[in-house]
KETORKE-6011 format. One record per residue: x, z, y of N, C-alpha, C, O, CB in turn; residue in one letter. Coordinates in steps of 0.1 Angstrom, whole numbers, plus 5000, padded with zeros to 4 digits. Glycine has a CB too. Layout:
! residues N
XZYXZYXZYXZYXZYa/...
This chain:
! residues 371
500949994988500150005000501050005012502150065012499150135001m/500449915023501449905034501250025043500050055045501349765043r/502150085047502150215058501950155072502650065077503650315057t/500950225079500650185093501550245100501950355097499350215097l/501950185112502750265122501850345130500750305131503650165131k/502350455137501150555143501150485157502050465165501550735145r/499650455159499550375173498150455179497450535173499450185170s/497850425189496450475195495350435186494250495187496150405210e/495450325177494150275168494150395157493150425149494250095160d/495250455156495150555145494650685147494450765138496250575139t/494350705163493950845167492450855164491750755162494450875182k/492050975165490550985163489850935176490450935187490051135159p/488550875172487750805182487450915195487350875206486250745174l/487351045193487251135203488151145212487951165224487151245199s/489651135206490851165214491051035221491551045233492051215204a/490750925217490750795224490050795237490450765248490250665215r/488750835232487650855245488050945255487950905267486150915239r/488651065251489051145261490251125268490551195278489151265257g/491051035264492250995271491650875280492150865292493450945260e/490950805277490450675285489650745296489850695307489450575277q/488850855295488250925305489150975317488950955329487551025298a/490251055311491251105318491951005327492351035338492151175310a/492250885321493050795329492150715339492550665349493750705320g/490650705335489850665345489850755356489750695367488650645341g/489850895356489751005365491050985375491051005387489751145358l/492150955368493450935376493350815383493850815395494850935367r/492850725378492950585388491850625399492150595411492450435379r/490750665396489750705408490450785419490350755431488550795402i/491250895415491850975423493050915431493450935442492251095416a/493550815422494750725431493950645439494550605450495850625421t/492850595437492450495445491750565460491750515470491250395437d/491250675458490750765468491750805475491450835487490050865464r/493050835472494350895477494650755486494850755498495750955464a/494750635478495350525488494350485498494850425508495750395480d/492850515497492050495506492150585517491750545528490950485500e/492550725515492750815527493950785532494050825544492550955524r/494950735528496050695534495950575543496650565553496950675524q/495050465539494950355545493950385559493950325569494550245535s/493250495555492350545567493350615578493250595590491250665561n/494050685572494950755580495950655590496250685602495850845570r/496350545583497150445589496350375600496650365612497650345577t/495350345595494250255605493950365618493850305629492650215596a/493850495617493650575627494650595636494550615648493150685622a/496050595628497350605635497350485646497450495659498550585623l/497250365637497350215646496350235657496750205668496850055636a/495050295656494250295664494550385677494150355688493150315658r/495250495674495650585683497050575690497350645699495450715678g/497850485684498950455688498950395703498250305707499450385678k/499850465711499950435727500450275726501350225720501150545735k/499550205735499750055736501050045746501050115756498449975743l/502149955742503149945748503349805757502749695754504149975739a/504249805766504449675773504949575764505749605755505349685784f/504549445765504749335759505249215769504349175777503649305751v/506349165768506949075776506048945775505948895764508349045772e/505448895785504548775787505048645782506248615785504148745801p/504248565774504648445771504948355785504548375796503448385762m/505848255781506348175793505948035791505647995780507848185795k/506047965804505647805804507147725804508247755807504547755820c/506747635799507947525799507747405809506747335809508047445785q/508747395817508447295829508547155824509547105818509447315844l/507447105828507346935823507446855837507146915847505646875816r/507946735839507946655849506446595852506146565863508946545846p/505746585840504546505840503646555831503946625821504846365836n/502346525833501346565823501546485810501746355809499846555829l/501446575798501746505786500646385781499446405784501846615776p/501046295775500446185772499246195763498246135764501446105765r/499646315752498746335742497446415749497546465760499546425730d/496146415743495146485745495246615739496346645733493946415742d/494146685740494146815735494746945742495147045735494746805724g/494846945756495447045761494147115772493247055777496846995768w/494347255774493647295782494447335798495447395799492947405774v/493847295807494547285819493947435829492747465830494147115826y/494947485834494347585845495247565856496247505855494347745841e/494747635868495447635881496647735878496647845872494347695894i/497947665885499247755885499147835897499347785907500547675884k/498947975896498848055909500248085914501148095906498048175908f/500348105926501548145933501448285936501148325947501848065947d/501748385925501648535928502748595919503848555916500048605925g/502148695915503148795905502548805893501348835893503448955910i/503348785882502748775867502548935864503349025867503948695855r/501448955859501049135858500349145844499349075841499949205871v/500949235836500449265824499749415825500349515828501449255813l/498349385822497549535825497249585812496649515803496249515835a/497449715810497349795798496249905800496349985809498849865795i/495349915793494150005795494150095783494350045772492849935797k/493850215785493950315773492850415781493250495790495650385768e/491450405776490450465781490350485796490050385804490450585775g/490650595801490450605817491850585824491950605837489850755820t/492850545817494150525823494450355822494450285812495350625815d/494850325834495250175834496550175841496850245851494150075841v/497650075834498850075840499149905841498749825833500050175830k/499749875853500049745855501649715855502349775863499449715867l/502249615848503549595846503849455850503249355846504049625832f/505049445859505649325862506249245848506249305837506849345872s/506649125851507049045838508249105833508649075822507348885841r/509049195841510249275837509949395832510849465826510949305848l/508549445832508249575827508249685838508149805835509349605816g/508349645850508449765859506849795862505949705862509449725874n/506749895864505449975869504849945882505250015892505750115868d/504149865884503449815897502049865900501349815909503449665897v/501649975891500250045894499850085907498750055912500050165886t/500950155914500950215926500550105938499650115946502350285928a/501449985936501249895944500049815945499649775956502149825942r/499249795935498049735931496949825926496249795917498249635922f/496949945934496050055928494550005926493850035916496150175938a/494049925937492549885938492349795926491249805921492249785952d/493249725920493249645909493049735896492249705887494449555909i/493849825895493849915885492549985882492050005871494850005889a/492050025894490750095894489350005888488450045881490450125910r/489549875892488649775890488749765874487749755867489049645899d/490049765869490049735855489449855845489149845833491649715851l/489249945851488550055845487150045838486650105829488450155855l/486449925846485149885842485349765831484449685828484349825856r/486349755826486649645815485849705802485949825798488349625812l/485249605796484249635785485149665771484849615761483249505783r/486049735772486949775761487749925765488149945776488149655759a/487749995754488450115757490050095758490750145767488050225746e/490450015748491849995750492249845750491849775741492650065738r/493049795759493349655762494649635766495249715773492449605772a/495249515762496349445771495949315775495549225768497649425763i/495949295789495449185793496749105802497649175807494049225802i/496748985803497748895809497048845821495848825820498448785800d/497748825832497148755844498148735856499348745853495848855849g/497848705867498448695880497948765890496648765891498548575885e/498648835897498148915909498248825922499448795925499249065911v/497548775929497548685940497148735954496348825955496748585935v/497548675964497148715978496448595982497048495980498348765987a/495148575988494448475990494348436005494048526013493248505983l/494548306009494548276023493048256026492248266017495448136027e/492748236037491248216042490748096034489548096031491148186058s/491547986030490947866022490747906008490247826001491847746021s/491048016003491048065988492348015980492348025968489648005981g/493447965988494547925981495548035981495848105991495147805986k/496048065967496948175967498348145975498648035978497148215952s/499048245977500248245986501248345982501048465985499848266002s/502248315977503148425971503848465984504348585983504248375959f/504048415997504648466007503848566016504248656023505048346014q/502348526014501348626020501548736013501648836020499848596018l/501648726001501548865992502748925995502649045998501448845975l/503948875996505148966003505049026017505449136020506448886003q/504548926024504348976040503249096039503349196047503748836050m/502249096030501349216031502049346029501449446033500149206021s/503249356024503849486024504449526037504949636037504749486013r/504549466046505249496058504449576066503249556067505749376065l/505049686074504349776081503549706092504249616098505149876086p/502349716098501549666106501049536104500549466113502049676117g/501249476091500449336089499249396080499249486072501549196079v/497949326084496749336079496749276067497049156067495749296086k/496549356055496749316040495649196038494549196045496349456027p/495849106031494948986029494449026017495049106009495648826029p/493148966014492648986001493548945989494248845989491448906001p/493449045979494449045968493649065957492849165957495549145970i/493548975945492948995933493648955922494748895923491848925933c/493048995910493848975898493148845888492148865882493849105889y/493748755888493448635879493948655867495148655865493848515884y/492848685856493348715841493048585834492048515836492648845834v/493948565825493748435815494148435800494248345793494648305821f/494448575797494648605782494348745780494248825789495948565777d/494248765767494048905762494948915748494848845738492348925759a/495749015750496549035738495949135728496149115716497949085741l/495249235735494449325726493249355733493149345745495149455721r/492249385725491049435730490549545718490549515706489849305733l/490149655723489649775717490449775703489949755692487949785715d/491849775704492849795693492949665683493749665674492549925684g/492249585686492549465676493649365683493449315694491149385673v/494649335677495649255678495249105679495049045669496549285667d/495149035691494548895691495848805694495648695698493248865703l/497048855693498148745695498148625686498348505690499448805694t/497848665673497648575663496348465663496248365656497648655651g/495548505671494348415673494548295682495448305691493048485679c/493748185679494048085690493748115703493048225706493247965687p/494148045712493848045726492348045731491848125739494547935732l/491747955725490447945730489648075725488748125732489747825725h/490048135713489248245709489448375718488548455721489448265695e/490748385720491448485730490548485744490048585749492948445734r/490448375749489748355761488348405762487948475771489848215763k/487548365752486148395748486048535749485148585756485848335734e/486948625741486748735741487048805752486348905755487248775732k/488148765760488548805774487348785783486948885789489948725779l/486748685784485548665791484648735791483948765801485148565789a/484248785778483048875774483349015776482449085777482648855760a/484649065778485149185783485149215796485149335799486149195780a/485149115804485249135819483949195826482949145822485649005826l/484049285834482849335841482149205851482749125858483449475852p/480749205849479849085852480149065869480348955874477949115849e/480149185876480249195890481749235895481849285906479149305894d/482749205888484249225892484449155905484149035906485349155881g/485049225914485449165928486949125927487449025932485149285942k/487649215922489149195922489649125909490549045909489949345924l/488949155897489249105886488448975884487248975881489149195875i/489248855885488548715882489448645870490648645868488648615896r/488348575861488648495851489148375854488448305861487748475845f/490348325849490948205852490548105839491148095829492548215854s/489348045842488847945832489647805831490447775840487247905835a/489447745821489947605820489247505830488047515832489747555806g/489947405834489347295844488847195834489347165823490547225853l/487747145839487247035833487446915840487746925852485747045831k/487546785835487946665840489346595835490146635827488046705854g/489246475840490546395838491746465841491846505853490546285847d/492746495835494046575839494646515851494846585861495146585829p/494846365850495446305862494846315875495546335885495546185860q/493446305875492646345886492646505891492646535902491246305883k/492646585881492946735885494446745890494646845898492746845872l/495246675887496546705894496546635910497246685919497746635884l/495846535910495746485922494846565933495046565945495346345921e/493846645928493146755935493946855938493946895949492146815929q/494846905930495747025931496746985942497047065951496547055917i/497346865941498146805953497746805968498346845978498246665951r/496146735966495546755979495346885985495446905997494346695979a/495046965978494847095983496147195985496047305990493847155973r/497047145982498447205987498847315976499647395979498247276004g/498147305964498247415955499747365948500247255949496847435945l/500147465940501447475932501647375921502647305918501547625926e/500247355913500647295902499647315890498647385893501947335899g/499747265878498747295869499747375856500947355853497747125865l/498847465850499447485835498547445825497347475825499847625832v/499247385816498747335804498947415791500047465787499247215803g/497847415784497947515772497347435760496447355761497147665774k/497947475747497547405736496147505733496347625735498747395725k/495047465729493747545726494047645714493747765714492347445723p/494747595705495047665692496247735691496647785680494947575681d/496947735704498247805704497947965702496948025706499147765719s/498948025695498848165695499948225709500748165715499448215679h/499548365711500348405721501848455715502048545707499548495729y/502648395722504248425715504748505728504948445739505548255712e/504948645727505648745737506848675738507448615728505848905734p/507348685752508648645758509248505753510348475756509548755753g/508548415747509048295743508448165752507348165758508748285728r/509348065751509047955762509047835749509947755748510347925776r/507847845741507847765728507447605734507847515726506647835716s/506847575743506147455746504947435745504447325748506647365741g/504147555739502747565737502047575751500847535753502447685729a/502747615758502347645773503347545783504547555780502447815776w/503047495790503547405800503247435816502247495820503047285796i/504147375823503647385838504247265843505347215839504247525847k/503147195853503547075860503547105875502447125881502746965857i/504647105883504647145895504347025906504846915904505947225897k/503647045916503546905926504346965938504546885947501846855931v/504747095939505247145949506647195944506647265934504447245955i/507947165949509147215945509447345949509347375961510147145949q/509747435940509947575945510547645932510247605921508547645950q/511447745933511847795924512647915928512947905940512447715916q/513148015922513748125925515348115926516048045919513348215914e/515848175936517248175938517948315940517348425943517548095950f/519148305939519948465940520448455954520848355958521548495928v/520348575963520748575974522048635974522248745970520048645982i/523248555978524648595978525148645993526148715994525348465973g/524448606002525048636014524248576027523148516025526548596013g/524648596040523948536049524948506061526048566063522848616052y/524448426070524948376082524748466096523648536097524548236083t/525448456104525348506117524048466125523748346126526648466125e/523248556131522248506140522848436153523848456159521448636145p/521848326156522248246167521148266178520048296174522548096164k/521448236191520348246202519948376202520548476201519148146200g/518548366203517548496204517148566192516648676192516248456211s/517548506179517348556167518148696166519148716172517748456157r/517548776156518248896153518548916137517948856128517549006160e/519349006135519449056121520248966114521349006110518049066114h/519848836112520848736106520248596108519148576113521148776091f/521048496103520748346106519948296095518748276095521948256109g/520948266085520148206071520648276062521748336063520248056067a/519948266051520248336037521148226028520848106028518748396027l/522348286022522948196013522348235999522248345994524648216015l/522048105995521348125978521948065968522647975972519848085977v/521848085955522347995945521648025933520548075933523648005944g/522347985922521847995911522848005898524047965899520947875911y/522448055886523648075877523847955867522947905860523548205869y/525047925866525347815857526647855848527747865853525647685865r/526447865835527647905826528048045831529248065832528947805827s/527248135834527848265839528348285854528848395859528948285831g/528248175860528848175874527848125884527048035882530248085874k/527848215896526948175906527148065915528148065922526648285913l/526247985914526647855922526047855936524947895936526147705914m/526647815946525847795957525047685960525547575958526447805966f/523747685965522747585965522447565979522547445982521547615957a/522147645988521747606000521847726010522047846007520347545999s/521747686024521347796033519747776036519047666036522247796047k/519347906038518047906040517347966052516948076051517547966030v/517147906063517047956077515747976083515548026094517747876085g/514547926075513147936080512347986069512747986057512547786086t/511248046074510248116067510048256070509448346064510448106052g/510948286083511048456084510448456100510548376108513048536083f/509648586100509548646113510248756116511048796107508248676116d/510148826129511048906132510949046123511949106120511048926146r/509649086118509449196111510249166097510849256092507949226110a/510249046090510749006078512149016078512749066069510448866074l/512748956092514248966093514649106091515349136082514848926107l/514049196099514349336100514349396088515349456085513649406107k/513249376080513149426066514349376056515049466051511649376061s/514449266055515749226047516949286051517849326043515949086047l/517149286065518449336068518749466064519949506061518549316081q/517549546063517749686059518149686041518849766036516149776063a/517549596037518049596021519349546021520049586012516949506011q/519949456029521249376028522249496029523249496023521549256040f/521949596037522949686043523449766030524649796030522349796055r/522549786020523149866009523849785998524249835988521949946001r/523849646001524449545990525649465997526049375990523249445985l/526249506008527449436013528549436003528949525996527749496024t/529149296005530349305993531549246002531249176012530049205976a/532649265999534049196005534249076002534749006011535349266001s/533949015988534148885984532948805985531848855984534548885972d/533348675985532048555982531748555967532548555958532648375987c/530448555965530048575951530048435943530148415931528648645951p/529948335954529648175949531148115944532148115951528948065964f/531048055932532148015924532547875931533747835930531748005909a/531547795936531947665941532147655956531947545961530747565936n/532447745963532847765977534247785979534847875972532147875983l/534747715988534347646000534047495995534347455984535447646011p/533347436004533047296000533647226014533847276026531247265995e/533947096009534446986022533246976031532046986027534946816016p/533646946044532546906052531546796046530346786049533046856064r/532246706039531446606034530146626026529246546025532146516026a/530246736020529146786011528146856023528446956029529646915999a/527246776023526046816033525346926028524846926017524946706035g/525347036037524547146034525547276027525147396025523347096024g/526847246025527747326021528347426030527747456041528447256017g/529447486027530047576036531447556034531847566022529647726035l/532247526047533647516047534347656048533647756049533947436060t/535747666047536347786044536247846060536047966062537947766036a/536347766070536147846084534647886086534447986093536747756098s/533647816082532347886082532048006075531348096079531347806078e/532747996062532748126054533148256059532648366056533648116043m/534348236070534648356077533848426086534148536090535548336082r/532648346089531648426098530548466088529448486094531148336112r/530548466075529348496066529448646063530548706064529248406052c/528548706059528448846053527948806038527048736034527148956062t/528848866030528648846016527948986010528149106014530148816009w/527048935999526349035993526449055978526748955972524849025997l/526249165973526149165958525049095955524049115961526149295952q/525148995944523948925940523149005932523349005920524248805933p/522049065939521149165932519749115935518849115926521349325937k/519649065947518248995951518048875946518948795945518048975964l/516648845943516048725939514948695949514048775953515448715925v/515048565953514048505962513648385959514348305953514348515975c/512248365964511448235960511648135972511448175983509848265958e/512048015970512447915980511347795978511147765966514147855979v/510847735986510147615987511047495993511647506003508947645994v/511047395986511847285992511347155989510347135982513247285987f/512147055996511446915996512146835984511446755977511646826011n/513446855980514046795969515546845969515946915978513946625970e/516246805957517546845955518246725960517846605959517846875940w/519446745967520146625973521246605963521546675954520846645990t/521846485966522946445956524246515954525046485945523346335958r/524346605964525446705965525046835959525846925960525946725978d/523746845953523446985947522847075957522747195954524647045941g/522447025968521847145978520447105979519947015973522447145993h/519647185987518447175989517847116001518347166012517947295988l/517047026001516546966013515347046020514247056013516346826009r/515347076031514347146039513847256031512747266027513147056041q/514747366030514247486020513647576031514047586043515647556010p/512647656026511647746032511747886026511347886014510347696030v/512047996031512048116024510548146023509648126032512848236031y/510248196008508848236007508848386003507748436005508048135997s/509748445998509548595996510348655984510548575974508148635993g/510848765983511448845973510848845960509648865959511648965977l/511648805949511148815935511548935930512848955928511648695926r/510749035927511049165922510849155905511249245898510049285929e/510149025900509949045887511148945880511048925868508348995884d/511948905884513148825877514548895882514848945892513248645882k/515248885868516548945870517648825874517648725868516949015857r/518548855884519248745891520048665877520148545877520448815903p/520348735869521148645859520248545852520748455847521948735848e/519048555851518048475846517848355856517148265852516848555843e/518248355866518048225877519048115874520248125875518448265893v/518348025869519047885868518547775877517547795885518947835853v/519247665877518447555883517447485874517747425863519547455889r/516247505878515147435871515347285868515447205877513947455879e/515247255855515247085853513947065844513447145837516747015845t/513746945846512246905839512846825828513646735831510946805850k/512446865815512746785804511846665802510646665804512846875793p/512546565799511946425800510946405786510246305784513346295801s/
């Protein structure tokens, strides 16, 4: 007779049923423990303090893309601001993560009426001219003493989180729908930046006719990519303007006080390159305000790697002219509007627009439009 090896099949039926029941109870207990842990994890995720997220960036394009399927919005001339709402607490942050809540306290208060207890919203704070056009210069001038503040509002165009739900992996059109639904109906300072309807080329012509900065194009199915310039968002400018680093200034002439023209440049391969003298766009109060900041940044050496220049280079600085300049540590960034770049690499008809506190000097490069 063949001898059977001992196995579960040789155990008494009652014993096997008892072990099966015990195993089932252990599985139930394990499942319940896993469920409790999952609930605890979810609760922690819901309760975790929302943190600043570096905003997604646009890629500069020379022209409108040829392919269809883009959503277009107005390119505002203001300050990019990320809003974080935690119940009754609202914080506003610049693109660099600097807290600007106190500066835009009215906007922070209006965001309390957002239809979400916890949220991260992306948008642009702008100052509006009487025509309704946004103006970065007007926004900067509003900080000067004695200046009547213009209407300032917050145009919101994206939602990264709403009530604890991460939306960055959702398509743009879905994020905008949820954002629009979360905004208060009677918001005065918080405004929704909706997509523009119509032929893109005609939209661009209207933007140019109204003196606006340009258009922003976005892929409707694009995800939100913090800190990236992937090409899913693009910008098309009709006005030439960009940031420059302030490296010094010239002496004032005539009745002008404080300084004559700013000396500005951009970084190339880690070196600060001189771009232009900027002598317009200032009033007396602004000249005084800037001079007060310059006193703390005075330097003994010229920070520009490509100076002096020969007289033939229009817009440059010769060695003799440099001796009458005051040099500054390259710590301040300003916005400049100009007509075009000259063949010598300088700016034609540059106009000062305002200081940019939301950009690091080392980030400032000459903007080029990819073909």
